[in-house]
C-alpha positions in Angstrom: -103.9 91.3 10.7 -101.0 92.5 12.7 -97.7 91.4 11.3 -94.7 89.7 13.0 -92.9 93.1 13.0 -95.5 94.7 15.4 -94.3 94.7 19.0 -95.2 91.8 21.3 -97.6 93.2 23.9 -98.3 92.0 27.5 -101.7 93.3 28.7 -101.9 95.2 32.0 -105.4 93.9 32.8 -105.4 91.0 35.3 -108.3 88.7 34.6 -110.4 87.8 37.6 -111.7 84.6 36.1 -115.4 85.6 36.1 -115.4 87.6 32.8 -118.3 87.3 30.4 -118.1 89.2 27.0 -121.4 90.7 26.0 -121.3 91.2 22.2 -124.2 93.3 21.0 -125.2 93.1 17.3 -128.2 94.3 15.4 -129.3 90.6 15.2 -129.1 90.1 18.9 -126.8 89.6 21.9 -124.1 87.0 22.4 -122.7 86.2 25.8 -119.4 84.4 26.0 -117.7 83.1 29.2 -114.0 83.9 28.9 -111.4 81.4 29.9 -108.9 83.4 32.0 -107.3 80.2 33.4 -106.6 78.6 30.0 -105.8 81.8 28.0 -105.0 84.7 30.4 -103.1 86.8 27.8 -105.9 86.6 25.3 -108.6 87.3 27.9 -106.7 90.3 29.3 -106.1 91.6 25.8 -109.8 91.2 24.7 -111.0 92.8 28.0 -108.7 95.8 27.5 -109.8 96.3 23.9 -113.5 95.9 24.8 -113.1 98.3 27.7 -111.5 101.0 25.5 -114.4 100.8 23.0 -112.0 99.4 20.3 -114.6 97.0 18.9 -117.6 99.4 19.0 -118.8 100.1 15.5 -116.6 97.6 13.7 -118.1 95.1 11.3 -117.8 91.3 10.9 -115.7 91.0 7.8 -115.5 87.3 7.2 -118.3 84.7 7.0 -117.7 81.1 6.0 -120.9 79.0 6.3 -120.5 76.1 8.7 -117.0 77.4 9.7 -116.6 80.9 11.3 -117.8 84.5 11.5 -114.8 86.8 12.1 -114.6 90.4 13.2 -112.4 92.9 15.1 -110.5 94.5 12.2 -110.3 98.3 12.7 -110.1 98.8 8.9 -113.9 98.2 8.9 -114.7 101.1 11.2 -115.2 103.8 8.5 -116.8 101.4 5.9 -120.4 100.7 5.2 -121.8 97.3 5.8 -122.2 96.8 2.0 -118.6 97.7 1.4 -117.3 95.2 4.0 -119.7 92.5 2.7 -118.4 93.0 -0.8 -114.8 92.8 0.4 -113.9 96.2 -0.9 -110.9 98.1 0.4 -111.7 100.9 2.8 -110.0 104.2 3.7 -107.7 102.3 6.1 -107.1 99.2 4.0 -108.7 95.8 3.3 -111.0 94.4 5.8 -109.2 91.6 7.6 -105.7 93.1 7.5 -105.8 95.6 10.4 -105.0 95.2 14.1 -104.3 97.2 17.2 -100.7 98.0 16.3 -99.3 95.2 18.4 -99.4 91.4 18.7 -99.8 89.0 21.6 -98.2 85.6 22.4 -100.1 82.5 21.4 -101.5 80.2 24.1 -103.0 77.4 22.0 -100.2 75.0 23.0 -100.5 75.7 26.8 -104.3 76.1 27.1 -105.8 72.8 28.4 -109.2 74.0 27.2 -108.2 74.8 23.6 -111.1 73.2 21.9 -112.9 74.7 19.0 -116.5 73.7 20.0 -119.6 75.2 18.4 -119.7 78.8 19.7 -116.0 78.9 20.7 -114.4 82.4 20.7 -110.8 82.4 19.4 -108.2 84.8 18.1 -107.4 85.0 14.4 -103.8 85.5 13.4 -101.6 85.5 10.4 -99.0 82.8 9.6 -96.8 83.7 12.6 -97.9 82.0 15.8 -97.6 85.2 17.8 -99.5 87.5 15.4 -102.9 87.8 17.1 -104.1 91.2 18.1 -107.7 92.2 17.9 -109.4 90.0 15.3 -111.5 87.2 16.7 -113.9 84.6 15.4 -116.8 82.6 16.6 -117.1 79.0 15.5 -120.1 77.8 13.5 -120.0 74.2 14.6 -117.0 72.3 16.0 -113.8 73.1 14.2 -111.2 70.8 15.9 -108.8 71.1 13.0 -108.0 74.6 14.4 -107.1 73.4 17.9 -103.4 73.1 17.3 -103.0 76.5 15.7 -105.4 79.1 17.2 -106.1 80.1 20.7 -109.6 79.6 22.1 -110.3 82.0 24.9 -114.1 81.7 25.5 -117.2 79.7 25.0 -120.7 81.0 24.1 -123.2 80.6 26.9 -126.1 82.5 25.2 -126.8 83.6 21.7 -125.6 80.7 19.5 -128.7 81.4 17.4 -127.5 85.0 16.9 -124.0 83.8 15.8 -125.8 81.7 13.2 -127.5 84.8 11.8 -124.4 86.9 11.5 -122.9 87.7 8.1 -120.0 89.8 6.7 -120.9 93.4 7.0 -123.0 93.0 10.2 -122.0 95.6 12.9 -120.4 94.9 16.3 -122.5 97.5 18.1 -120.5 97.0 21.3 -118.6 94.5 23.3 -118.6 95.0 27.1 -117.3 92.8 29.9 -119.4 91.8 32.7 -118.5 89.7 35.8 -120.5 86.7 36.8 -121.5 86.3 40.4 -119.6 83.5 42.0 
């Protein structure tokens, strides 16, 4: 995960408020409505990373049954699914320790919608509040103990069954951003 020494980044993307992340995996597709009003920095950052292809080909590296499935670490890009699932170090370092080379400001204390419901999409971070970068997780059930410390920036609208099938080592084939008709 990015460290507190990485520069603080302000995304250039301006969320329109109608963004839906489409996360394609070998086990199915997950659609997540992003919360641009509650977490504009996180949504803009995620949209920029997705639009650049950053997430394509990465693996989910952390699975805790009944808790979360986590991905978005670039260290998993050149690793096999089996290596990631086994928690082995890859050519770029340990899965779960990489990021985009910058960090973003937390929004969990200003987001009125910061609720870790089943299927919530949130940013992982290290101990420093402003250390999120690219790693995200999807909640496997409600996890309200995380509400005061991690920024929720989306809610699954399709594919909760797919989230439940994901495990460490499963690939993120792609993440693309679509816009809902208003």
